[in-house]
C-alpha positions, 0 to 999 in steps of 0.5 A: 376522535382517535386512530387506532393504536397498536404496539409491536415489540420484538426481541430478536437475537441472532448470535453466530460464534464461530471458534473452530475454522474447521466448523466453518469449512464443514458447512455446505455453503462454505466452499463457494464462499470461502476464499483464502487470504492468499488467493484474494491478494493474488486475485487483486494484486498479483502478488502473494501475502509473503511478498507484500508482507516482506517488501523492501525497497529494491534499488538493485538495477542501479549500477553505482550505488554510491553515486545514487546515494549522492544523488539522492542527497542533492535532488529535491525530487528524490528527497521528497519521494524518499520522504513519502516512502519513509513515512509510508514505512513508518506508519506500517511499522506503527500498525505492526505495534498494535495488539493483535487481539481486538474487539470491536462493538457498534451499537445503532438505534433508529428513533426508538423503533429498532436497534442493532448491536454489532460485536467483532473479537478475535485475535490477529486482527493487528496483523491483518491490519498491517497486511491490508495496509501494506497490500493497499500502499504496495503499488505506490511504495514501489512507484516511488522507488521506480521514480527515483531510479528513473530520475537518477538515470535521467540525470545521468543520461543527460549528463553524459549526452552531448549538448544538441545544437543541430550539429553532428558529433564531428562538427561539435568536436570541431567547435569545441577545439577552436579557441574562443574569438576575441 
């Protein structure tokens, strides 16, 4: 006894090539889909592309830069944060060294029944990778800088604050002037 046998075979191919951005913009549906990278980043991060690309650590709110640098050398907490920041910046520099031209091919098959081939190629993908990385790490990098500054400011406040022993300032001054008891 045998069941019905059938065979199905197709060779469907869809190839989309867009060499000119004007060709894409001219499409009637493009106006609803096309968003500039700046608009996208402004919506997600609240910052434009130039700000993300050119971000550098900013310690301008620190009044005494030399004292801050000394503090960074002695504070284990700040050393750790500074290493993290330097690592993030180094990875960004490594990505910047990638070739801008890119070609990616993806091939997949499902039990010999179907297959999918996908190819992306073009120029500028290296720059896009760097931009995406910098955008993804921007808040963390800013947070590391703010944590170092906050730790420095807190240490200065603690160094300048009188020891609180439940006394007011005149009582503390009086206690400090008394010679130690023998």
